[in-house]
mmCIF file of the C-alpha atoms, coordinates in Angstrom:
data_MODEL
# 
_entry.id   MODEL 
# 
loop_
_atom_site.group_PDB 
_atom_site.id 
_atom_site.type_symbol 
_atom_site.label_atom_id 
_atom_site.label_alt_id 
_atom_site.label_comp_id 
_atom_site.label_asym_id 
_atom_site.label_entity_id 
_atom_site.label_seq_id 
_atom_site.pdbx_PDB_ins_code 
_atom_site.Cartn_x 
_atom_site.Cartn_y 
_atom_site.Cartn_z 
_atom_site.occupancy 
_atom_site.B_iso_or_equiv 
_atom_site.pdbx_formal_charge 
_atom_site.auth_seq_id 
_atom_site.auth_comp_id 
_atom_site.auth_asym_id 
_atom_site.auth_atom_id 
_atom_site.pdbx_PDB_model_num 
ATOM 1   C CA . MET A 1 1   ? -2.262 13.492  10.110  1.00 0.00 ? 1   MET A CA 1 
ATOM 2   C CA . ALA A 1 2   ? -3.374 10.036  8.940   1.00 0.00 ? 2   ALA A CA 1 
ATOM 3   C CA . GLU A 1 3   ? -1.250 8.281   6.342   1.00 0.00 ? 3   GLU A CA 1 
ATOM 4   C CA . GLN A 1 4   ? -2.877 6.836   3.256   1.00 0.00 ? 4   GLN A CA 1 
ATOM 5   C CA . ALA A 1 5   ? -2.551 3.060   3.040   1.00 0.00 ? 5   ALA A CA 1 
ATOM 6   C CA . THR A 1 6   ? -0.444 1.679   0.207   1.00 0.00 ? 6   THR A CA 1 
ATOM 7   C CA . THR A 1 7   ? 0.198  -1.818  -1.006  1.00 0.00 ? 7   THR A CA 1 
ATOM 8   C CA . GLY A 1 8   ? 3.621  -3.368  -0.641  1.00 0.00 ? 8   GLY A CA 1 
ATOM 9   C CA . ALA A 1 9   ? 4.286  -2.974  -4.376  1.00 0.00 ? 9   ALA A CA 1 
ATOM 10  C CA . GLU A 1 10  ? 3.585  0.765   -4.204  1.00 0.00 ? 10  GLU A CA 1 
ATOM 11  C CA . ALA A 1 11  ? 5.838  1.180   -1.180  1.00 0.00 ? 11  ALA A CA 1 
ATOM 12  C CA . VAL A 1 12  ? 8.872  -0.540  -2.752  1.00 0.00 ? 12  VAL A CA 1 
ATOM 13  C CA . GLY A 1 13  ? 8.419  0.723   -6.290  1.00 0.00 ? 13  GLY A CA 1 
ATOM 14  C CA . THR A 1 14  ? 6.723  -0.444  -9.429  1.00 0.00 ? 14  THR A CA 1 
ATOM 15  C CA . ARG A 1 15  ? 8.096  -4.009  -9.483  1.00 0.00 ? 15  ARG A CA 1 
ATOM 16  C CA . THR A 1 16  ? 5.081  -6.279  -9.020  1.00 0.00 ? 16  THR A CA 1 
ATOM 17  C CA . GLU A 1 17  ? 6.461  -9.446  -10.638 1.00 0.00 ? 17  GLU A CA 1 
ATOM 18  C CA . PRO A 1 18  ? 8.724  -11.710 -8.583  1.00 0.00 ? 18  PRO A CA 1 
ATOM 19  C CA . MET A 1 19  ? 12.333 -11.894 -9.745  1.00 0.00 ? 19  MET A CA 1 
ATOM 20  C CA . ARG A 1 20  ? 13.354 -14.913 -11.841 1.00 0.00 ? 20  ARG A CA 1 
ATOM 21  C CA . TYR A 1 21  ? 16.744 -16.548 -11.517 1.00 0.00 ? 21  TYR A CA 1 
ATOM 22  C CA . ARG A 1 22  ? 18.916 -18.925 -13.532 1.00 0.00 ? 22  ARG A CA 1 
ATOM 23  C CA . CYS A 1 23  ? 21.930 -20.879 -12.340 1.00 0.00 ? 23  CYS A CA 1 
ATOM 24  C CA . THR A 1 24  ? 24.535 -20.670 -15.086 1.00 0.00 ? 24  THR A CA 1 
ATOM 25  C CA . THR A 1 25  ? 26.476 -23.499 -13.418 1.00 0.00 ? 25  THR A CA 1 
ATOM 26  C CA . CYS A 1 26  ? 23.818 -26.232 -13.772 1.00 0.00 ? 26  CYS A CA 1 
ATOM 27  C CA . GLY A 1 27  ? 20.965 -24.639 -15.781 1.00 0.00 ? 27  GLY A CA 1 
ATOM 28  C CA . ASN A 1 28  ? 18.426 -24.598 -12.932 1.00 0.00 ? 28  ASN A CA 1 
ATOM 29  C CA . LEU A 1 29  ? 15.455 -22.250 -13.471 1.00 0.00 ? 29  LEU A CA 1 
ATOM 30  C CA . THR A 1 30  ? 13.087 -23.471 -10.764 1.00 0.00 ? 30  THR A CA 1 
ATOM 31  C CA . ARG A 1 31  ? 14.674 -24.126 -7.351  1.00 0.00 ? 31  ARG A CA 1 
ATOM 32  C CA . PHE A 1 32  ? 16.462 -21.438 -5.326  1.00 0.00 ? 32  PHE A CA 1 
ATOM 33  C CA . ASP A 1 33  ? 16.938 -20.582 -1.654  1.00 0.00 ? 33  ASP A CA 1 
ATOM 34  C CA . VAL A 1 34  ? 16.346 -16.824 -1.452  1.00 0.00 ? 34  VAL A CA 1 
ATOM 35  C CA . THR A 1 35  ? 17.191 -14.859 1.708   1.00 0.00 ? 35  THR A CA 1 
ATOM 36  C CA . THR A 1 36  ? 15.478 -11.467 1.917   1.00 0.00 ? 36  THR A CA 1 
ATOM 37  C CA . THR A 1 37  ? 15.270 -8.633  4.408   1.00 0.00 ? 37  THR A CA 1 
ATOM 38  C CA . ARG A 1 38  ? 11.985 -6.721  4.675   1.00 0.00 ? 38  ARG A CA 1 
ATOM 39  C CA . ARG A 1 39  ? 11.016 -3.641  6.637   1.00 0.00 ? 39  ARG A CA 1 
ATOM 40  C CA . VAL A 1 40  ? 7.254  -3.730  7.245   1.00 0.00 ? 40  VAL A CA 1 
ATOM 41  C CA . ARG A 1 41  ? 4.782  -1.391  8.926   1.00 0.00 ? 41  ARG A CA 1 
ATOM 42  C CA . ALA A 1 42  ? 1.650  -3.104  10.244  1.00 0.00 ? 42  ALA A CA 1 
ATOM 43  C CA . PHE A 1 43  ? -1.245 -2.496  12.628  1.00 0.00 ? 43  PHE A CA 1 
ATOM 44  C CA . HIS A 1 44  ? -0.969 -4.725  15.712  1.00 0.00 ? 44  HIS A CA 1 
ATOM 45  C CA . HIS A 1 45  ? -4.342 -5.325  17.347  1.00 0.00 ? 45  HIS A CA 1 
ATOM 46  C CA . TYR A 1 46  ? -4.418 -7.109  20.702  1.00 0.00 ? 46  TYR A CA 1 
ATOM 47  C CA . THR A 1 47  ? -7.661 -8.545  22.051  1.00 0.00 ? 47  THR A CA 1 
ATOM 48  C CA . VAL A 1 48  ? -8.598 -8.013  25.675  1.00 0.00 ? 48  VAL A CA 1 
ATOM 49  C CA . GLY A 1 49  ? -7.382 -11.600 26.208  1.00 0.00 ? 49  GLY A CA 1 
ATOM 50  C CA . GLY A 1 50  ? -3.957 -10.678 24.838  1.00 0.00 ? 50  GLY A CA 1 
ATOM 51  C CA . GLU A 1 51  ? -4.209 -12.411 21.434  1.00 0.00 ? 51  GLU A CA 1 
ATOM 52  C CA . LEU A 1 52  ? -2.357 -10.603 18.643  1.00 0.00 ? 52  LEU A CA 1 
ATOM 53  C CA . SER A 1 53  ? -3.791 -9.962  15.200  1.00 0.00 ? 53  SER A CA 1 
ATOM 54  C CA . VAL A 1 54  ? -1.483 -8.278  12.652  1.00 0.00 ? 54  VAL A CA 1 
ATOM 55  C CA . GLU A 1 55  ? -3.392 -6.272  10.038  1.00 0.00 ? 55  GLU A CA 1 
ATOM 56  C CA . ASP A 1 56  ? -2.636 -4.029  7.061   1.00 0.00 ? 56  ASP A CA 1 
ATOM 57  C CA . PRO A 1 57  ? 1.050  -4.885  6.519   1.00 0.00 ? 57  PRO A CA 1 
ATOM 58  C CA . VAL A 1 58  ? 2.881  -2.459  4.219   1.00 0.00 ? 58  VAL A CA 1 
ATOM 59  C CA . VAL A 1 59  ? 6.337  -3.350  2.877   1.00 0.00 ? 59  VAL A CA 1 
ATOM 60  C CA . LEU A 1 60  ? 8.472  -0.227  3.278   1.00 0.00 ? 60  LEU A CA 1 
ATOM 61  C CA . SER A 1 61  ? 11.658 -1.754  1.866   1.00 0.00 ? 61  SER A CA 1 
ATOM 62  C CA . GLU A 1 62  ? 12.843 -5.126  0.682   1.00 0.00 ? 62  GLU A CA 1 
ATOM 63  C CA . SER A 1 63  ? 16.241 -6.411  -0.370  1.00 0.00 ? 63  SER A CA 1 
ATOM 64  C CA . VAL A 1 64  ? 17.497 -9.767  -1.590  1.00 0.00 ? 64  VAL A CA 1 
ATOM 65  C CA . ASP A 1 65  ? 20.503 -10.718 0.532   1.00 0.00 ? 65  ASP A CA 1 
ATOM 66  C CA . GLU A 1 66  ? 21.449 -14.065 -1.006  1.00 0.00 ? 66  GLU A CA 1 
ATOM 67  C CA . VAL A 1 67  ? 20.290 -16.480 -3.715  1.00 0.00 ? 67  VAL A CA 1 
ATOM 68  C CA . LEU A 1 68  ? 21.573 -20.068 -3.707  1.00 0.00 ? 68  LEU A CA 1 
ATOM 69  C CA . CYS A 1 69  ? 20.866 -22.752 -6.304  1.00 0.00 ? 69  CYS A CA 1 
ATOM 70  C CA . ARG A 1 70  ? 19.080 -25.746 -4.747  1.00 0.00 ? 70  ARG A CA 1 
ATOM 71  C CA . TRP A 1 71  ? 20.600 -28.145 -7.273  1.00 0.00 ? 71  TRP A CA 1 
ATOM 72  C CA . CYS A 1 72  ? 24.306 -27.341 -7.072  1.00 0.00 ? 72  CYS A CA 1 
ATOM 73  C CA . GLY A 1 73  ? 24.323 -25.413 -3.770  1.00 0.00 ? 73  GLY A CA 1 
ATOM 74  C CA . THR A 1 74  ? 26.192 -22.338 -4.943  1.00 0.00 ? 74  THR A CA 1 
ATOM 75  C CA . GLY A 1 75  ? 25.210 -18.739 -5.491  1.00 0.00 ? 75  GLY A CA 1 
ATOM 76  C CA . ALA A 1 76  ? 28.220 -17.935 -7.657  1.00 0.00 ? 76  ALA A CA 1 
ATOM 77  C CA . GLY A 1 77  ? 26.476 -18.833 -10.926 1.00 0.00 ? 77  GLY A CA 1 
ATOM 78  C CA . VAL A 1 78  ? 23.018 -17.437 -10.163 1.00 0.00 ? 78  VAL A CA 1 
ATOM 79  C CA . VAL A 1 79  ? 21.904 -14.530 -12.365 1.00 0.00 ? 79  VAL A CA 1 
ATOM 80  C CA . VAL A 1 80  ? 18.703 -12.468 -12.440 1.00 0.00 ? 80  VAL A CA 1 
ATOM 81  C CA . LEU A 1 81  ? 16.769 -12.940 -15.671 1.00 0.00 ? 81  LEU A CA 1 
ATOM 82  C CA . ALA A 1 82  ? 15.361 -10.029 -17.632 1.00 0.00 ? 82  ALA A CA 1 
ATOM 83  C CA . PHE A 1 83  ? 11.552 -9.803  -17.652 1.00 0.00 ? 83  PHE A CA 1 
ATOM 84  C CA . GLY A 1 84  ? 10.144 -12.590 -19.843 1.00 0.00 ? 84  GLY A CA 1 
ATOM 85  C CA . GLU A 1 85  ? 13.568 -14.094 -20.614 1.00 0.00 ? 85  GLU A CA 1 
ATOM 86  C CA . ALA A 1 86  ? 12.705 -17.533 -19.193 1.00 0.00 ? 86  ALA A CA 1 
ATOM 87  C CA . ALA A 1 87  ? 9.394  -17.685 -21.098 1.00 0.00 ? 87  ALA A CA 1 
ATOM 88  C CA . GLY A 1 88  ? 11.135 -18.773 -24.312 1.00 0.00 ? 88  GLY A CA 1 
ATOM 89  C CA . ASP A 1 89  ? 12.984 -21.656 -22.672 1.00 0.00 ? 89  ASP A CA 1 
ATOM 90  C CA . THR A 1 90  ? 11.880 -25.103 -23.751 1.00 0.00 ? 90  THR A CA 1 
ATOM 91  C CA . PRO A 1 91  ? 11.617 -27.838 -21.088 1.00 0.00 ? 91  PRO A CA 1 
ATOM 92  C CA . GLY A 1 92  ? 14.122 -30.631 -21.593 1.00 0.00 ? 92  GLY A CA 1 
ATOM 93  C CA . VAL A 1 93  ? 16.665 -28.724 -23.686 1.00 0.00 ? 93  VAL A CA 1 
ATOM 94  C CA . ALA A 1 94  ? 20.337 -29.648 -23.337 1.00 0.00 ? 94  ALA A CA 1 
ATOM 95  C CA . SER A 1 95  ? 20.961 -26.890 -20.773 1.00 0.00 ? 95  SER A CA 1 
ATOM 96  C CA . GLY A 1 96  ? 18.326 -28.461 -18.516 1.00 0.00 ? 96  GLY A CA 1 
ATOM 97  C CA . GLY A 1 97  ? 16.657 -25.068 -18.351 1.00 0.00 ? 97  GLY A CA 1 
ATOM 98  C CA . GLY A 1 98  ? 12.994 -25.866 -17.934 1.00 0.00 ? 98  GLY A CA 1 
ATOM 99  C CA . SER A 1 99  ? 12.841 -29.205 -16.158 1.00 0.00 ? 99  SER A CA 1 
ATOM 100 C CA . ASP A 1 100 ? 11.646 -29.448 -12.564 1.00 0.00 ? 100 ASP A CA 1 
ATOM 101 C CA . ALA A 1 101 ? 13.677 -32.608 -12.007 1.00 0.00 ? 101 ALA A CA 1 
ATOM 102 C CA . ALA A 1 102 ? 16.990 -32.427 -10.194 1.00 0.00 ? 102 ALA A CA 1 
ATOM 103 C CA . PRO A 1 103 ? 20.075 -32.972 -12.411 1.00 0.00 ? 103 PRO A CA 1 
ATOM 104 C CA . ALA A 1 104 ? 20.454 -36.647 -11.456 1.00 0.00 ? 104 ALA A CA 1 
ATOM 105 C CA . GLU A 1 105 ? 16.766 -37.261 -12.253 1.00 0.00 ? 105 GLU A CA 1 
ATOM 106 C CA . ARG A 1 106 ? 17.027 -35.655 -15.712 1.00 0.00 ? 106 ARG A CA 1 
ATOM 107 C CA . ALA A 1 107 ? 19.607 -38.128 -17.010 1.00 0.00 ? 107 ALA A CA 1 
# 
């Protein structure tokens, strides 16, 4: 029996927006090292010459293993923001929330 193709979002659930993070230690909202594990089903098509083409990838499961702040280097203060929570942040506020500059550059 042939399986019906699904998109990655359908396979993992209804979450289609990427997760947003905030570092409560330094106020970073924009730079994080995120380590994830994904289980993917895909069609592997080899040419007669042996070249591989990977088609129709479907994410079966995905988990975030670790999130580290790029500015202060720790994951201890990183929290997941609720949907739309970061939208109200104003760039350049005292917390440093919306600026893309590293802490030393914001001074």
